[in-house]
C-alpha positions as CSV (number, residue, x, y, z in Angstrom):
1,L,152.3,144.4,92.4
2,K,155.5,146.4,93.0
3,S,157.6,143.4,91.9
4,L,156.0,143.6,88.4
5,E,157.2,147.2,87.8
6,P,159.9,146.1,85.3
7,F,157.1,144.6,83.2
8,R,154.7,147.6,83.4
9,D,154.4,147.8,79.6
10,Y,153.0,144.2,79.6
11,L,150.5,144.7,82.4
12,T,146.7,145.3,81.9
13,I,145.2,145.6,85.4
14,V,141.5,145.1,85.6
15,S,140.1,146.1,89.0
16,N,136.6,146.1,90.6
17,T,135.2,143.1,88.9
18,D,133.1,140.5,90.8
19,V,133.1,136.7,90.9
20,R,129.6,136.2,92.3
21,M,129.5,132.6,91.1
22,A,131.8,131.7,94.0
23,E,129.2,133.0,96.5
24,A,126.7,130.9,98.4
25,F,123.4,130.6,96.5
26,S,121.5,128.8,99.3
27,P,121.8,128.3,103.1
28,P,123.5,124.9,102.8
29,E,126.3,126.5,100.7
30,I,127.2,129.1,103.3
31,G,130.8,128.7,104.5
32,G,131.9,126.6,101.5
33,D,133.7,129.4,99.7
34,H,137.1,127.7,99.7
35,F,135.6,124.6,98.2
36,R,133.9,126.4,95.3
37,S,136.4,129.1,94.4
38,S,139.0,127.2,92.4
39,A,136.4,125.6,90.2
40,V,134.8,129.0,89.6
41,F,137.9,131.1,88.6
42,L,138.3,130.0,84.9
43,T,134.7,128.9,84.4
44,Q,132.9,131.8,86.1
45,S,130.1,129.3,86.8
46,H,128.6,128.2,90.1
47,P,129.5,124.6,91.2
48,K,126.8,122.1,92.1
49,Q,127.0,121.2,95.7
50,T,127.7,117.5,95.7
51,Q,130.2,114.9,97.0
52,G,129.3,112.4,94.4
53,S,130.2,111.9,90.7
54,D,127.4,114.3,89.5
55,L,129.8,117.3,89.3
56,W,128.7,120.3,87.5
57,V,130.2,123.8,87.0
58,G,131.3,125.0,83.5
59,T,133.9,124.6,80.8
60,S,137.0,126.7,81.7
61,L,138.4,129.3,79.4
62,D,141.7,127.5,78.8
63,Q,139.8,124.5,77.5
64,L,137.6,126.6,75.3
65,Y,140.7,128.0,73.7
66,A,142.4,124.6,73.5
67,R,139.3,123.1,71.8
68,R,139.6,125.7,69.1
69,F,143.4,126.3,68.8
70,G,145.2,123.5,70.6
71,Q,144.4,120.5,68.4
72,S,147.4,121.0,66.1
73,T,150.0,120.7,68.9
74,P,151.2,117.4,70.5
75,M,149.4,118.4,73.7
76,P,146.2,120.4,73.4
77,S,146.9,121.8,76.9
78,M,148.9,121.3,80.1
79,Q,147.6,121.5,83.6
80,L,150.1,122.2,86.4
81,C,149.9,123.0,90.1
82,I,152.0,123.6,93.2
83,E,150.0,122.3,96.1
84,N,148.9,118.8,97.0
85,L,146.1,117.2,95.1
86,D,146.0,113.9,96.9
87,Q,142.5,114.3,98.4
88,A,139.6,112.2,97.0
89,G,135.9,112.0,97.4
90,G,134.2,114.7,99.5
91,C,135.7,117.8,101.1
92,T,134.1,120.1,103.6
93,Y,130.6,121.7,103.2
94,N,129.4,118.8,101.1
95,Y,131.6,119.7,98.1
96,S,133.6,117.2,96.1
97,C,137.4,117.7,96.4
98,A,137.4,117.8,92.6
99,Y,136.2,121.4,92.8
100,T,139.2,122.3,94.9
101,D,141.8,120.1,93.0
102,S,141.5,121.7,89.6
103,I,140.9,125.0,87.8
104,S,140.7,123.4,84.4
105,W,137.4,121.8,83.2
106,S,137.1,120.2,79.8
107,S,133.3,120.2,80.3
108,P,131.0,121.1,83.1
109,S,131.4,117.7,84.6
110,E,135.0,116.8,83.7
111,P,137.8,118.4,85.8
112,L,141.3,117.8,84.3
113,P,144.0,116.4,86.6
114,M,146.8,118.9,87.5
115,I,150.4,117.9,87.6
116,R,152.4,118.8,90.7
117,D,155.6,116.8,90.2
118,P,158.1,118.5,87.9
119,R,159.5,115.1,86.9
120,V,156.1,114.0,85.7
121,A,155.7,117.2,83.7
122,F,159.2,116.8,82.2
123,E,158.5,113.2,81.2
124,M,155.3,114.3,79.5
125,L,157.2,116.9,77.4
126,F,160.5,115.0,76.7
127,G,160.7,111.6,78.3
128,A,157.8,109.5,77.1
129,G,159.8,107.7,74.5
130,G,161.2,104.2,75.0
131,T,159.9,101.2,76.9
132,P,159.1,101.4,80.6
133,E,162.3,99.5,81.3
134,E,164.4,102.1,79.3
135,R,162.8,105.0,81.1
136,A,163.4,103.3,84.5
137,E,167.1,102.7,83.5
138,R,167.5,106.3,82.5
139,R,166.2,107.6,85.8
140,A,168.2,105.0,87.8
141,T,171.5,105.9,86.0
142,R,170.7,109.6,86.1
143,R,171.4,109.9,82.4
144,S,169.9,112.8,80.6
145,I,167.0,112.2,78.2
146,L,169.2,114.0,75.6
147,D,171.9,111.3,75.9
148,W,169.3,108.8,74.5
149,I,168.7,110.9,71.4
150,L,172.2,112.2,70.5
151,N,172.2,110.5,67.1
152,D,168.8,112.0,66.2
153,V,170.0,115.5,67.4
154,A,173.2,115.2,65.3
155,E,171.2,114.4,62.2
156,V,168.8,117.3,62.7
157,R,171.7,119.8,63.3
158,K,173.2,118.9,59.9
159,E,170.0,120.3,58.2
160,L,170.0,123.6,60.1
161,G,171.6,126.9,59.3
162,T,173.9,128.7,61.7
163,V,171.3,130.7,63.5
164,D,168.8,127.8,63.9
165,R,171.7,125.6,65.1
166,R,172.5,128.0,67.8
167,R,168.9,128.3,68.8
168,M,168.6,124.5,68.9
169,D,171.8,124.2,71.0
170,R,170.5,126.8,73.5
171,Y,167.2,125.0,73.8
172,L,168.8,121.7,74.4
173,D,171.0,123.3,77.0
174,D,167.9,124.6,78.7
175,V,166.3,121.2,78.7
176,R,169.4,119.6,80.2
177,E,169.6,122.3,82.9
178,V,166.0,121.8,83.9
179,E,166.5,118.0,84.0
180,R,169.6,118.5,86.1
181,R,167.7,120.6,88.6
182,I,164.9,118.0,88.9
183,Q,167.5,115.3,89.5
184,M,169.1,117.4,92.3
185,V,165.7,117.9,94.0
186,E,165.0,114.1,93.7
187,G,168.4,113.3,95.2
188,R,168.1,115.8,98.0
189,N,164.6,114.5,98.9
190,A,165.8,110.9,98.9
191,G,168.6,111.7,101.3
192,G,166.7,110.8,104.4
193,E,166.5,114.3,105.9
194,T,163.3,115.6,107.4
195,R,161.2,117.3,104.7
196,E,159.1,120.4,105.1
197,L,156.6,118.7,102.7
198,P,156.8,115.0,103.9
199,D,153.9,113.8,101.8
200,A,155.0,115.5,98.5
201,P,156.4,113.4,95.6
202,R,160.2,113.1,95.5
203,G,160.4,115.5,92.6
204,V,158.6,118.3,94.4
205,P,161.0,120.8,96.0
206,D,160.2,121.9,99.6
207,S,161.0,125.4,98.5
208,F,158.0,127.2,97.0
209,T,160.3,129.5,94.9
210,E,162.3,126.5,93.6
211,H,159.1,124.7,92.7
212,M,157.6,127.7,91.0
213,Q,160.7,128.3,88.9
214,L,160.9,124.7,87.7
215,M,157.3,124.8,86.7
216,F,157.8,128.2,84.9
217,D,160.8,126.9,83.1
218,L,158.9,123.8,81.9
219,Q,156.1,126.1,80.6
220,V,158.5,128.2,78.6
221,L,160.2,125.1,77.1
222,A,156.7,123.7,76.2
223,M,155.6,126.9,74.5
224,E,159.0,127.6,72.8
225,T,158.7,124.4,70.8
226,D,154.9,124.6,70.3
227,M,154.4,121.4,72.3
228,T,151.3,123.2,73.6
229,R,149.7,126.7,73.4
230,V,147.5,126.4,76.5
231,I,148.7,126.0,80.1
232,S,146.7,126.4,83.3
233,F,148.8,126.8,86.5
234,K,147.3,126.6,89.9
235,T,149.7,128.1,92.4
236,G,147.8,127.5,95.6
237,R,145.2,125.4,97.3
238,D,142.2,126.9,99.1
239,A,142.3,126.9,102.9
240,Q,145.9,125.6,102.9
241,N,148.0,126.1,106.0
242,R,151.4,126.1,104.3
243,V,154.1,128.3,105.8
244,F,156.3,130.3,103.4
245,P,159.5,130.9,105.4
246,E,161.2,132.6,102.4
247,S,158.5,135.3,102.5
248,G,159.8,136.6,105.8
249,T,156.9,135.4,108.0
250,N,156.2,132.0,109.6
251,R,152.5,132.6,109.9
252,P,150.6,130.0,107.8
253,F,148.8,131.3,104.8
254,H,145.1,130.6,105.6
255,P,145.3,131.8,109.2
256,A,147.1,134.9,108.0
257,S,144.3,135.6,105.5
258,H,141.8,135.6,108.3
259,H,143.5,138.5,110.0
260,G,140.4,140.0,111.8
261,N,141.6,143.4,110.8
262,N,144.6,143.0,113.2
263,E,147.3,145.2,111.9
264,E,150.2,142.8,112.6
265,R,148.3,139.9,110.9
266,I,147.4,142.1,108.0
267,M,151.1,142.9,107.5
268,D,151.9,139.2,107.6
269,F,149.3,138.4,105.0
270,N,150.5,141.2,102.8
271,T,154.1,139.9,103.1
272,I,153.0,136.5,101.9
273,C,151.0,137.9,99.0
274,Q,153.9,140.1,97.9
275,Y,156.2,137.1,98.1
276,R,153.8,134.9,96.0
277,V,153.3,137.6,93.3
278,G,157.0,138.2,93.4
279,Q,157.5,134.8,91.7
280,L,156.0,136.1,88.5
281,P,159.0,138.3,87.3
282,Y,161.1,135.2,86.9
283,F,158.6,133.8,84.4
284,L,158.0,137.1,82.6
285,E,161.7,137.6,82.1
286,K,162.1,134.2,80.6
287,M,159.1,134.8,78.3
288,R,160.4,138.2,77.3
289,D,163.9,136.9,76.5
290,T,162.7,134.0,74.4
291,M,162.3,135.1,70.8
292,E,160.0,133.6,68.3
293,G,160.7,135.3,65.0
294,D,160.7,139.0,65.4
295,A,158.7,139.0,68.7
296,S,159.1,137.4,72.1
297,L,156.9,134.8,73.7
298,L,155.6,137.5,76.1
299,D,154.6,139.6,73.1
300,K,152.6,136.7,71.7
301,T,151.1,135.4,74.9
302,A,148.1,136.3,77.1
303,I,148.5,135.4,80.8
304,V,145.5,135.6,83.1
305,W,146.6,136.0,86.7
306,G,144.1,136.5,89.5
307,S,141.9,135.2,92.2
308,P,138.1,134.5,92.6
309,M,138.3,135.8,96.2
310,A,138.8,139.5,97.1
311,D,138.8,140.0,100.9
312,A,139.8,136.6,102.2
313,N,139.2,137.7,105.7
314,I,135.4,137.6,105.2
315,H,135.3,135.4,102.1
316,N,134.2,138.3,99.9
317,H,134.1,137.7,96.1
318,R,133.4,141.3,95.0
319,R,136.2,143.5,93.6
320,C,138.5,140.6,92.9
321,P,142.1,141.0,91.6
322,L,142.7,140.3,87.9
323,V,145.8,141.1,85.9
324,L,146.4,140.3,82.3
325,L,150.0,140.1,81.2
326,G,151.7,139.9,77.8
327,R,150.7,141.5,74.6
328,A,148.5,138.7,73.1
329,N,149.8,139.4,69.6
330,G,148.9,143.0,69.8
331,H,145.5,142.6,71.5
332,L,146.7,143.9,74.8
333,A,148.5,147.3,74.9
334,G,149.9,147.0,78.5
335,N,150.7,149.8,80.9
336,L,147.1,150.1,81.6
337,H,144.8,150.1,84.6
338,L,141.1,149.7,83.9
339,K,138.5,150.1,86.6
340,A,135.2,148.4,86.0
341,A,131.9,149.9,87.0
342,D,130.5,148.5,90.3
343,G,128.8,145.1,89.8
344,T,130.7,144.2,86.6
345,P,131.3,140.4,86.4
346,M,134.9,139.3,85.9
347,A,133.4,137.1,83.2
348,N,132.9,140.2,81.1
349,A,136.7,140.8,80.9
350,M,137.4,137.1,80.2
351,L,134.8,137.0,77.5
352,T,136.3,140.1,75.8
353,L,139.8,138.5,76.0
354,M,138.6,135.3,74.4
355,Q,136.8,137.1,71.6
356,S,140.0,139.1,70.9
357,L,141.9,135.8,70.7
358,G,139.6,134.5,68.0
359,L,136.9,132.6,69.9
360,E,133.4,133.2,68.5
361,M,131.3,133.4,71.6
362,D,128.8,135.9,73.0
363,H,128.5,134.6,76.5
364,F,130.8,133.2,79.2
365,G,129.8,132.2,82.7
366,D,127.7,134.9,84.3
367,S,128.8,137.6,81.8
368,T,126.4,140.4,81.1
369,G,128.3,141.8,78.2
370,T,131.8,142.7,77.2
371,F,134.4,144.9,78.9
372,A,136.9,146.9,76.7
373,L,140.5,145.9,77.4
374,S,141.9,148.9,75.5
375,A,142.3,152.4,76.8
376,P,139.2,154.6,76.9
377,S,139.7,158.3,77.3
378,T,139.3,157.9,81.1
379,A,141.7,155.0,81.5
380,D,144.7,155.5,83.8
381,A,148.2,154.6,82.8
382,I,149.8,152.5,85.5
């Protein structure tokens, strides 16, 4: 977490919690950890082993929040991802690929599709207007979505004061810049050169960092205008063999995670993990620098960042990583490391967070109670 040092005052680290719902409950489930884990993380519930349509796991915490607080925004929630989601039907160990493809579940049987292509996410936020022909023409001529609404923008600006006009201009500049970057990616990927991700949509960058930053920027724009207050973001796919050359190692992620306690492989895996966590400061800085009234988006937001797997080498789900970022409108103090007692479900911390955010609930997943997210007398400052 060294890369998060500049944001120490926004970090609440919760260590030593378990995600037992991702474990095998019966002999046929043994070995299927990768095909359960994604569905478990935000539901803290155990998926039914099936390759059919009779999916069953739980409702994810993002959707519980969206159900209560997301109905007044244009989009109750957004679901975004980085890795491929083009599998269908059954995956390995008799689990449906739906469990691997999504971390967001609107009900125990309804996974929500996650958007990988920045162009699709951009169009959802800004480019849905007009006829299909008009949208196609805009993309073909590489004109900005803003060029199609200049008259409307001019009328709105007349009604604004100086401060709000500057804020609007800055926001529109940010929208135009994100759109320009998406167009650059699409043009580069259509150029005929061999791609690192040959099966990815044209709008998806081959660079993990570039992709993450585009998706982070879209999230900030969505929250800044209150298009949505709830976003789930899946940054990896279980059992993926992707190589991250920008990390400094060419060892694929999944083989690196099964290091067999070999020191060199452990260092490679650590290098990849540091690289991936190192994407977060870009997002946190954007959130901190975006003001909403007298506070920043980061002050007003709760970010849940973690994994349902602890020791990937042996598929262990005990003592999993969980970091809460942001101040959540004063509900998270930051600069805090909380170590749970052995055997504490991660669901306890998630339940407490949701209660503090206004959800009236006394149980979540396999929770056994609540877990204080404020500093007790024995808590350690980071």
